[in-house]
Backbone as CSV, one residue per row, in Angstrom:
resi,resn,N_x,N_y,N_z,CA_x,CA_y,CA_z,C_x,C_y,C_z
1,MET,44.802,23.506,17.208,44.426,24.745,17.474,44.421,24.652,19.000
2,SER,44.874,25.340,20.315,44.916,25.113,21.524,43.303,26.433,21.450
3,TYR,42.797,25.381,23.073,41.591,26.195,23.181,42.064,26.699,24.829
4,SER,41.199,27.456,25.490,41.436,27.882,26.906,40.771,27.367,27.985
5,LEU,41.443,27.039,28.705,40.519,26.210,30.376,39.132,26.200,30.380
6,LYS,38.801,27.745,30.252,37.661,28.125,30.513,36.372,27.348,29.318
7,ILE,37.004,27.629,28.103,36.375,26.740,27.166,36.034,25.679,27.354
8,LYS,37.182,24.855,27.744,37.062,23.054,28.045,36.063,23.179,29.700
9,GLN,36.106,23.794,30.658,35.418,24.032,31.508,33.650,23.948,31.392
10,ARG,33.452,25.044,30.337,32.133,25.489,30.191,31.577,23.985,29.115
11,SER,32.768,23.379,28.369,32.323,22.286,27.866,31.874,21.104,28.657
12,ILE,32.429,21.000,29.933,32.480,19.948,30.872,31.011,20.057,31.367
13,ASN,30.884,21.396,31.963,29.588,21.573,32.467,28.581,21.346,31.537
14,LEU,28.428,21.505,30.550,27.745,21.736,29.069,27.281,19.995,28.899
15,ARG,28.305,19.243,29.296,28.115,17.935,29.093,27.031,17.278,30.109
16,LYS,27.668,17.709,31.663,26.677,16.951,32.828,25.660,17.508,32.712
17,LYS,25.329,18.348,31.922,23.707,18.931,31.698,23.089,17.960,30.590
18,GLY,23.649,17.368,30.144,22.934,16.375,28.987,23.145,16.750,27.613
19,PHE,24.089,17.941,27.700,24.606,18.192,25.913,25.253,17.253,24.947
20,SER,24.710,17.147,23.814,25.431,16.132,23.041,26.568,16.512,22.994
21,ILE,27.866,15.963,22.386,29.423,16.255,22.131,29.670,17.006,20.934
22,LYS,28.441,16.848,19.601,28.278,17.447,18.698,27.290,18.884,19.007
23,GLU,26.414,19.031,19.976,26.284,20.074,20.297,26.738,21.102,21.109
24,ILE,27.986,20.617,21.615,28.776,21.080,22.628,29.810,22.114,21.594
25,ALA,30.133,20.947,20.769,31.379,21.366,19.758,30.471,22.416,18.919
26,LYS,29.104,22.507,18.703,28.643,23.567,17.810,28.188,24.914,18.773
27,LYS,28.145,24.416,19.664,27.979,25.819,20.824,28.849,26.791,21.261
28,LEU,30.063,25.794,21.303,31.311,26.568,21.657,32.221,26.772,20.526
29,LYS,32.012,26.601,19.281,32.869,26.628,17.956,34.187,25.853,18.279
30,ILE,34.224,24.683,18.876,35.509,24.181,18.985,35.094,22.728,18.105
31,ALA,36.233,21.824,17.704,36.210,20.744,16.711,35.259,19.712,17.380
32,ASN,34.495,18.866,16.598,34.333,17.763,16.909,35.015,16.847,17.671
33,SER,36.273,16.657,17.058,37.309,15.743,17.854,37.556,16.127,19.391
34,THR,38.039,17.771,19.289,38.646,18.095,20.223,37.139,18.217,21.508
35,SER,35.870,17.924,20.915,34.859,17.964,21.699,34.587,16.614,22.368
36,SER,35.156,15.587,21.443,35.221,13.973,21.879,36.009,13.506,22.658
37,MET,36.490,14.314,22.558,38.474,14.022,23.322,38.104,14.531,24.944
38,TRP,37.866,15.624,25.043,37.632,16.310,26.254,36.482,15.473,27.265
39,LEU,35.964,14.918,26.478,34.232,14.824,27.033,33.687,13.228,27.018
40,GLY,34.337,12.745,26.352,34.528,11.187,26.109,34.180,10.224,27.470
41,ASN,35.207,10.451,28.843,35.183,10.070,29.699,33.924,10.701,30.822
42,ILE,32.865,11.691,30.605,32.427,12.456,31.207,30.991,11.431,32.019
43,GLN,31.250,11.095,33.232,29.640,10.434,33.966,28.883,11.502,34.006
44,LEU,27.998,10.937,33.472,26.468,11.889,33.304,25.644,11.202,34.469
45,ASN,24.791,12.008,35.102,23.976,11.832,35.997,22.435,11.251,35.328
46,ALA,21.223,10.833,35.778,19.932,10.801,35.220,19.594,11.966,34.839
47,VAL,19.475,13.095,35.356,19.061,14.074,34.067,19.422,14.566,33.258
48,ALA,21.004,14.284,33.365,21.579,14.258,31.973,21.429,13.269,31.014
49,LYS,21.265,11.884,31.396,21.246,11.012,30.492,19.585,11.447,29.718
50,GLN,18.782,11.649,30.661,17.231,11.900,30.128,17.351,12.602,29.159
51,ARG,17.608,13.794,29.498,17.719,15.001,28.277,18.505,14.673,27.108
52,LEU,19.798,13.267,27.073,20.314,12.852,25.584,19.249,12.438,24.975
53,LYS,18.580,11.353,25.815,17.567,10.471,25.231,16.616,10.905,24.673
54,LYS,15.929,12.394,25.126,14.843,12.892,24.686,15.298,13.438,23.395
55,ARG,16.680,14.387,23.337,17.197,14.769,22.281,17.238,14.005,20.925
56,GLN,17.617,12.651,21.346,17.685,11.578,20.359,16.618,11.250,19.670
57,LEU,15.485,11.065,20.812,13.906,10.737,20.256,13.714,12.006,18.824
58,LEU,13.843,13.373,19.429,13.843,14.519,18.475,14.232,14.310,17.348
59,HIS,15.519,13.850,17.414,16.166,13.650,16.112,15.712,12.467,15.187
60,TYR,15.234,11.503,15.434,14.454,10.597,14.848,13.297,10.450,14.747
61,TYR,12.544,11.513,15.608,11.255,12.160,14.850,11.039,13.233,14.043
62,LYS,12.524,14.025,13.881,12.778,14.682,12.879,12.985,14.572,11.593
63,MET,13.839,13.217,11.631,14.360,12.749,10.345,13.234,11.555,9.872
64,SER,12.360,11.093,10.678,11.231,10.344,9.904,10.205,11.368,9.561
65,GLN,9.797,12.750,9.939,9.359,13.539,9.292,9.726,14.023,7.879
66,HIS,11.313,14.362,8.142,11.599,14.914,6.455,11.592,13.709,5.832
67,TRP,11.778,12.246,5.862,11.674,11.327,4.970,10.029,10.707,4.574
68,GLN,9.207,11.121,5.621,7.949,11.089,4.926,7.196,12.303,4.379
69,GLN,7.959,13.613,4.131,7.787,14.654,3.681,7.825,13.987,2.451
70,LYS,9.428,13.781,2.386,9.712,13.606,0.783,9.349,12.647,0.384
71,ARG,8.811,11.273,0.751,8.288,10.354,0.378,6.778,10.907,-0.841
72,ILE,6.061,11.830,0.239,4.915,12.303,-0.093,5.361,13.649,-1.358
73,ASN,6.298,14.162,-1.361,6.794,14.941,-2.423,6.865,13.877,-4.081
74,GLN,7.383,12.717,-3.492,7.763,11.984,-4.544,6.403,11.317,-5.168
75,LEU,5.749,10.951,-4.353,4.194,10.411,-4.975,3.777,11.789,-5.372
76,GLU,3.696,12.934,-4.880,3.134,13.624,-5.845,3.614,13.991,-7.435
77,ILE,4.395,13.858,-7.346,5.503,14.135,-8.831,5.134,12.443,-9.554
78,ALA,4.958,11.703,-9.190,4.441,10.581,-9.637,3.455,10.371,-10.225
79,LYS,2.341,11.016,-8.973,0.624,10.962,-9.624,0.550,12.389,-11.294
80,LYS,1.590,13.410,-11.378,1.525,14.047,-11.761,2.234,13.368,-13.529
81,GLN,2.577,12.642,-12.937,3.424,11.986,-14.621,2.678,10.847,-14.991
82,ALA,1.657,10.330,-13.832,0.520,9.040,-14.178,-0.204,9.934,-15.014
83,ARG,-1.021,11.132,-14.531,-2.127,11.771,-15.092,-1.884,12.001,-16.468
84,ILE,-0.307,12.554,-16.464,-0.075,12.700,-18.083,-0.150,11.653,-19.299
85,ILE,0.392,10.385,-18.531,0.149,8.937,-19.141,-1.405,8.793,-19.526
86,VAL,-2.403,8.598,-18.363,-3.429,8.459,-18.520,-4.080,9.295,-19.115
87,ASP,-3.964,10.364,-19.176,-4.906,11.404,-20.051,-4.913,10.983,-21.539
88,SER,-3.121,10.473,-21.837,-2.939,10.449,-23.467,-3.628,8.953,-23.348
89,ILE,-4.529,8.445,-22.751,-4.949,6.745,-23.426,-6.219,7.118,-23.781
90,SER,-6.733,6.729,-24.787,-7.907,6.580,-25.098,-8.501,5.486,-24.265
91,LEU,-9.939,5.565,-23.956,-10.701,4.859,-23.647,-11.601,4.334,-24.179
92,SER,-11.304,4.137,-25.790,-12.108,3.390,-26.524,-12.430,1.885,-26.087
93,THR,-13.589,1.233,-26.845,-13.862,-0.057,-26.430,-12.718,-1.383,-26.288
94,SER,-12.049,-0.665,-27.703,-10.905,-2.199,-27.805,-10.009,-1.817,-26.533
95,ASN,-9.158,-0.537,-26.261,-8.629,-0.390,-25.241,-9.067,-0.756,-23.910
96,LEU,-10.761,-0.742,-23.718,-11.197,-1.099,-22.283,-10.830,-2.838,-22.512
97,LYS,-11.134,-3.396,-23.467,-11.414,-5.241,-23.398,-9.721,-5.381,-23.445
98,PHE,-9.106,-4.575,-24.029,-6.937,-5.217,-23.480,-7.372,-4.964,-22.069
99,LEU,-7.429,-3.561,-21.297,-7.878,-3.661,-20.051,-8.161,-4.805,-19.016
100,CYS,-9.593,-5.128,-20.034,-10.044,-6.535,-19.052,-9.422,-7.554,-19.175
101,SER,-8.983,-7.866,-20.134,-8.478,-9.232,-20.606,-7.120,-9.302,-19.848
102,PHE,-6.224,-8.521,-19.425,-5.008,-8.132,-18.735,-5.291,-8.160,-17.220
103,LEU,-6.574,-7.729,-16.837,-7.054,-8.133,-15.426,-7.444,-9.288,-15.753
104,PHE,-8.053,-9.682,-16.294,-8.368,-11.253,-16.033,-7.380,-12.141,-16.118
105,TRP,-6.283,-12.079,-16.733,-5.580,-12.716,-16.481,-4.566,-12.791,-15.425
106,ALA,-4.595,-11.985,-15.225,-3.896,-11.658,-13.496,-4.681,-12.330,-12.671
107,GLU,-6.137,-12.301,-12.524,-6.782,-12.514,-10.962,-7.823,-13.061,-11.353
108,GLY,-7.855,-13.566,-12.787,-9.173,-14.924,-13.012,-8.636,-15.989,-13.060
109,ALA,-9.565,-16.847,-12.673,-9.454,-18.750,-13.027,-9.352,-18.856,-14.306
110,LYS,-8.851,-19.454,-14.702,-8.442,-19.788,-16.304,-9.641,-21.143,-16.641
111,ASN,-10.754,-21.034,-16.516,-11.525,-22.097,-16.329,-12.491,-21.427,-18.021
112,PHE,-12.637,-21.812,-19.081,-12.745,-21.366,-20.220,-14.516,-21.561,-20.258
113,GLN,-15.141,-21.851,-19.484,-16.709,-22.451,-20.143,-17.131,-20.950,-18.775
114,GLN,-16.477,-20.132,-18.668,-17.299,-19.049,-17.585,-15.955,-18.349,-17.276
115,ILE,-16.094,-17.145,-16.848,-15.644,-16.137,-16.556,-15.402,-16.230,-14.973
116,LYS,-14.378,-16.268,-13.865,-14.187,-16.360,-12.611,-13.112,-15.306,-12.397
117,PHE,-13.183,-14.526,-11.338,-12.745,-13.502,-10.709,-12.858,-13.384,-9.528
118,ILE,-11.701,-13.603,-8.720,-11.604,-13.263,-7.058,-10.878,-12.470,-6.834
119,ASN,-11.232,-11.715,-5.896,-10.566,-10.660,-5.166,-10.998,-9.927,-4.102
120,SER,-10.219,-9.437,-3.005,-10.701,-8.849,-1.823,-10.340,-7.233,-1.941
121,ASP,-10.399,-6.566,-2.775,-9.767,-5.293,-3.074,-11.268,-4.876,-3.730
122,PRO,-12.310,-3.958,-3.042,-13.088,-3.675,-3.620,-12.970,-2.708,-4.956
123,ASN,-11.998,-1.727,-4.961,-11.684,-1.300,-6.180,-11.183,-1.919,-7.594
124,MET,-10.744,-3.117,-7.410,-10.147,-3.977,-8.216,-11.592,-4.711,-8.911
125,ILE,-12.447,-5.056,-8.089,-13.586,-6.215,-8.250,-14.035,-4.756,-8.870
126,LYS,-14.415,-3.593,-8.663,-15.106,-2.535,-9.435,-14.579,-2.319,-10.632
127,VAL,-13.472,-2.149,-11.037,-12.828,-1.923,-12.248,-12.892,-3.032,-12.943
128,PHE,-12.799,-3.948,-12.660,-12.952,-5.545,-13.433,-14.424,-5.162,-13.967
129,LEU,-15.598,-5.168,-13.090,-16.886,-5.243,-13.617,-17.129,-3.872,-14.683
130,PHE,-16.889,-3.197,-13.964,-17.012,-1.928,-14.861,-16.082,-1.768,-16.400
131,LEU,-14.949,-2.622,-16.498,-14.381,-2.896,-18.096,-15.236,-3.953,-18.693
132,LEU,-15.955,-4.827,-17.773,-16.550,-5.884,-18.182,-17.710,-5.532,-19.167
133,ARG,-18.496,-4.870,-17.752,-20.029,-4.221,-18.986,-19.646,-2.858,-19.654
134,LYS,-18.644,-2.310,-20.018,-18.427,-1.631,-20.867,-18.144,-1.897,-21.880
135,SER,-17.531,-3.490,-21.899,-16.561,-3.808,-23.102,-17.556,-4.672,-24.035
136,PHE,-18.482,-5.514,-23.233,-18.992,-6.511,-23.710,-20.287,-6.331,-23.372
137,PRO,-21.349,-6.875,-24.525,-22.823,-6.732,-24.082,-22.868,-7.806,-23.029
138,ILE,-23.626,-7.489,-21.749,-23.412,-8.498,-20.763,-25.104,-8.526,-20.059
139,ASP,-25.372,-9.768,-19.659,-26.325,-10.217,-19.489,-26.881,-10.674,-18.035
140,GLU,-26.825,-9.483,-17.113,-26.930,-9.390,-15.745,-27.342,-10.432,-14.747
141,LYS,-28.316,-11.264,-15.653,-28.628,-12.284,-14.794,-27.757,-13.553,-14.795
142,LYS,-26.576,-13.610,-15.430,-25.801,-14.706,-15.825,-24.357,-14.413,-14.731
143,PHE,-24.843,-13.387,-13.786,-23.431,-13.018,-12.866,-24.370,-13.985,-11.568
144,ARG,-23.245,-14.138,-10.875,-23.108,-15.153,-9.508,-22.276,-14.466,-8.835
145,ALA,-22.222,-14.842,-7.550,-21.206,-14.268,-6.809,-21.030,-15.222,-4.954
146,LEU,-19.664,-15.205,-4.828,-19.964,-15.935,-3.775,-18.671,-15.080,-2.802
147,ILE,-19.105,-14.920,-1.630,-18.152,-14.333,-0.694,-17.837,-15.503,0.425
148,HIS,-16.132,-15.199,0.681,-15.362,-15.778,1.092,-15.278,-15.517,2.440
149,ILE,-15.604,-15.686,4.009,-15.476,-14.702,5.005,-15.018,-16.013,6.188
150,HIS,-14.513,-15.219,7.236,-14.153,-16.087,8.555,-15.054,-15.830,9.342
151,GLU,-15.022,-16.839,10.559,-16.190,-16.916,11.700,-16.934,-15.487,12.070
152,TYR,-15.459,-14.660,12.287,-15.754,-13.284,13.125,-16.640,-12.467,12.267
153,HIS,-16.675,-12.745,11.018,-17.928,-11.693,10.180,-18.966,-12.204,10.339
154,ASN,-19.962,-10.970,9.705,-21.375,-10.850,10.541,-21.918,-11.065,8.557
155,GLU,-22.209,-12.252,7.863,-22.729,-12.756,6.845,-23.371,-11.611,6.299
156,LYS,-24.656,-11.207,6.724,-25.898,-10.516,6.083,-24.887,-9.202,5.815
157,SER,-24.488,-8.742,6.692,-23.563,-7.383,6.023,-22.470,-7.159,5.305
158,LEU,-22.039,-8.291,5.179,-21.252,-8.446,3.871,-21.762,-8.820,2.611
159,LYS,-22.369,-9.411,2.839,-23.696,-10.051,1.660,-24.081,-8.093,0.542
160,LYS,-24.509,-7.562,2.098,-25.249,-6.543,1.390,-23.693,-5.396,0.603
161,TYR,-23.111,-5.752,1.501,-21.645,-4.846,1.046,-21.267,-5.230,-0.075
162,TRP,-20.941,-6.328,-0.376,-20.596,-6.740,-1.679,-21.223,-6.570,-2.996
163,SER,-22.915,-6.535,-2.611,-23.791,-6.313,-3.733,-23.687,-4.774,-4.084
164,GLU,-23.390,-3.819,-2.790,-23.376,-2.527,-3.590,-22.137,-2.321,-4.708
165,ILE,-21.520,-3.010,-3.630,-20.059,-2.585,-4.628,-19.748,-3.641,-5.706
166,THR,-20.521,-4.385,-6.314,-20.895,-4.960,-7.490,-21.854,-4.944,-8.483
167,LYS,-22.491,-4.245,-7.686,-24.122,-4.069,-8.458,-24.732,-5.317,-8.929
168,ILE,-24.642,-6.521,-8.148,-25.086,-7.544,-8.269,-25.827,-8.179,-7.169
169,PRO,-27.741,-8.408,-7.755,-28.314,-8.472,-6.630,-27.911,-9.517,-5.528
170,GLN,-28.473,-9.710,-4.363,-28.025,-10.551,-3.011,-28.515,-11.705,-3.778
171,LYS,-29.816,-11.933,-4.531,-30.223,-13.173,-4.582,-29.668,-13.816,-5.594
172,GLN,-28.647,-13.371,-6.105,-27.547,-13.895,-7.191,-26.346,-14.496,-6.086
173,PHE,-26.265,-14.357,-5.101,-25.093,-14.953,-4.527,-25.455,-15.876,-3.673
174,TYR,-24.530,-16.963,-3.885,-23.981,-18.447,-3.508,-24.061,-17.742,-1.635
175,LYS,-24.576,-19.193,-0.827,-23.803,-19.342,0.182,-22.837,-19.360,0.593
176,SER,-22.209,-18.560,1.735,-21.164,-17.888,1.645,-19.947,-19.087,2.183
177,TYR,-19.065,-19.043,1.660,-17.971,-20.134,1.906,-17.037,-19.558,3.362
178,LEU,-16.962,-20.395,4.166,-16.555,-20.173,5.825,-15.056,-20.438,5.588
179,LYS,-13.970,-19.797,5.463,-12.713,-19.987,5.279,-12.321,-20.388,6.508
180,PRO,-11.283,-21.398,6.447,-10.850,-21.469,8.251,-9.892,-20.598,8.374
181,HIS,-9.751,-20.327,9.847,-9.143,-19.142,10.285,-8.408,-19.763,12.028
182,THR,-7.085,-19.178,11.653,-6.171,-19.698,12.518,-6.353,-19.167,14.010
183,LYS,-7.243,-18.011,13.756,-7.127,-17.204,15.249,-6.042,-16.753,15.647
184,LYS,-5.374,-16.693,15.046,-3.950,-15.915,15.697,-3.696,-14.582,15.088
185,ARG,-4.864,-13.962,13.870,-4.708,-12.826,13.798,-6.451,-12.222,13.323
186,LYS,-6.356,-11.277,13.667,-8.019,-11.104,12.904,-7.872,-9.439,12.461
187,ARG,-8.182,-9.478,10.915,-7.578,-8.292,10.207,-8.884,-7.215,10.528
188,LEU,-8.572,-6.464,10.890,-9.644,-5.029,11.163,-9.763,-4.213,9.682
189,ASN,-11.472,-4.421,9.373,-11.888,-3.646,8.229,-11.848,-4.705,6.920
190,TYR,-11.496,-6.302,7.466,-11.066,-6.824,6.193,-12.618,-7.414,6.015
191,LYS,-12.984,-7.584,4.637,-14.217,-7.404,4.145,-14.482,-8.520,3.221
192,GLY,-13.680,-9.784,3.767,-13.712,-10.824,3.199,-13.291,-11.094,1.880
193,SER,-13.455,-11.654,0.667,-13.062,-11.661,-0.675,-14.449,-12.302,-1.381
194,ILE,-14.289,-11.789,-2.668,-15.495,-12.393,-3.272,-15.101,-12.587,-4.740
195,ASN,-15.869,-13.907,-4.924,-15.852,-14.782,-6.406,-16.574,-14.439,-6.980
196,ILE,-16.401,-13.754,-8.319,-17.361,-13.279,-9.157,-17.695,-14.440,-10.330
197,SER,-18.704,-15.373,-10.727,-18.879,-15.973,-11.834,-19.453,-15.180,-12.926
198,TYR,-19.236,-15.455,-14.261,-20.353,-15.012,-15.335,-20.546,-16.183,-16.227
199,TYR,-21.136,-16.631,-16.392,-21.730,-17.961,-17.586,-21.810,-17.901,-18.716
200,ASP,-20.501,-17.397,-19.331,-20.594,-17.537,-20.380,-19.515,-17.648,-21.637
201,ALA,-19.122,-18.951,-22.050,-17.962,-19.528,-22.533,-17.390,-19.074,-23.636
202,LYS,-18.340,-18.173,-24.692,-17.618,-17.644,-25.663,-16.850,-16.087,-25.415
203,LEU,-17.876,-15.553,-24.378,-16.855,-14.240,-23.693,-15.389,-14.550,-23.235
204,ALA,-15.297,-15.978,-22.075,-14.359,-16.338,-21.598,-13.337,-16.864,-22.594
205,ARG,-13.653,-17.102,-23.855,-12.308,-17.707,-24.609,-12.030,-16.224,-25.234
206,GLU,-12.725,-15.034,-25.328,-12.400,-14.139,-25.858,-11.408,-13.515,-25.393
207,LEU,-11.699,-13.159,-23.747,-10.804,-12.941,-23.125,-9.515,-13.557,-23.327
208,TYR,-9.336,-14.762,-23.515,-8.580,-15.170,-23.215,-7.450,-15.265,-24.540
209,ALA,-8.429,-15.243,-25.389,-7.739,-14.983,-26.786,-7.307,-13.393,-27.006
210,ILE,-7.535,-12.406,-26.440,-7.289,-10.802,-26.454,-5.965,-11.119,-25.908
211,TYR,-5.958,-11.671,-24.495,-4.636,-11.303,-23.856,-3.374,-12.258,-24.454
212,ASN,-3.599,-13.201,-24.621,-2.613,-14.039,-25.606,-2.097,-13.490,-27.206
213,THR,-3.082,-12.840,-27.585,-2.906,-12.296,-28.541,-1.967,-10.901,-28.722
214,LEU,-2.525,-9.977,-27.648,-1.548,-8.975,-27.350,-0.097,-9.533,-26.784
215,THR,-0.115,-10.344,-25.916,1.011,-10.873,-25.329,1.902,-11.112,-26.311
216,ASP,1.627,-11.904,-27.622,2.413,-12.387,-28.546,2.753,-11.054,-29.457
217,LYS,2.210,-10.394,-29.406,2.169,-8.991,-30.503,3.831,-8.193,-29.457
218,ILE,3.479,-8.167,-28.274,4.319,-7.485,-27.004,5.651,-8.018,-27.006
219,LEU,5.770,-9.479,-26.948,6.640,-10.016,-27.248,7.384,-10.481,-28.852
220,GLY,6.710,-10.052,-29.648,7.285,-10.265,-31.158,7.119,-11.749,-31.479
221,VAL,6.355,-12.522,-31.022,6.057,-13.726,-31.430,5.302,-13.773,-32.378
C-alpha cells in the first residue's frame, strides 16, 4: 500500500518529537512495518529520547498494575475456594489432634521425652499452642519457653511480646539464647524465634503415634 509524502513527513515529525514507532503507526493508520522502515534511522534529540523513556516507564507501570490486579483477583478466587474447603472440615477433637500432630511433625523437635516446637512465625506458634491446648489436657505449668535473639534485639520487650503470643508467663521463660549475627543484614520487625517446650513424654509419644499412623493410612501401608 502506498502512502502520500504528507503522511511520511508527519510520521517523521512525530518521531522527532519522541513518539514511538507503534504510536505513530496507530496514529497515522499505517502498517507497523512501514512505520519502522520510514523511521528506523531517524536521529532523536534529548527531548524526544526523554519522552520515549517516560512512555516506556509508563508502559511498565501499567503492565505491573495489570499483573498485580490479576494476582489479587486470583488470590480472591483461591480464598473463596479455601473457605469452602475449610467450612466443610469439622473441628472435632480428633481432627484437631491430627492437625496438631502434623504441625508438630513438620516443625517440632523429635525428642520423645518432651514436646519441642520452634518457629519465628507468631501465627504458627499461636495455632500450634491452640491445637495442643484444645486437643489434650494440658498443665500450663509444664510449659517452658526460650527465645532466640540477636544482639540488636531488646530482650525485655521480646520476652513480653512472646509471652503475650504464647500465653506463657515470663517466669517460665529461660534466659534468652543470643544467636551469632554476621551483621551483614538486619531484619526489620524480626522478633527472633521461640522454642516452646512441654514436658510430657506420654503426650509426645501420642503425637508421634498419630502422625505416623495417619501417614501409614494415607500411603496405604
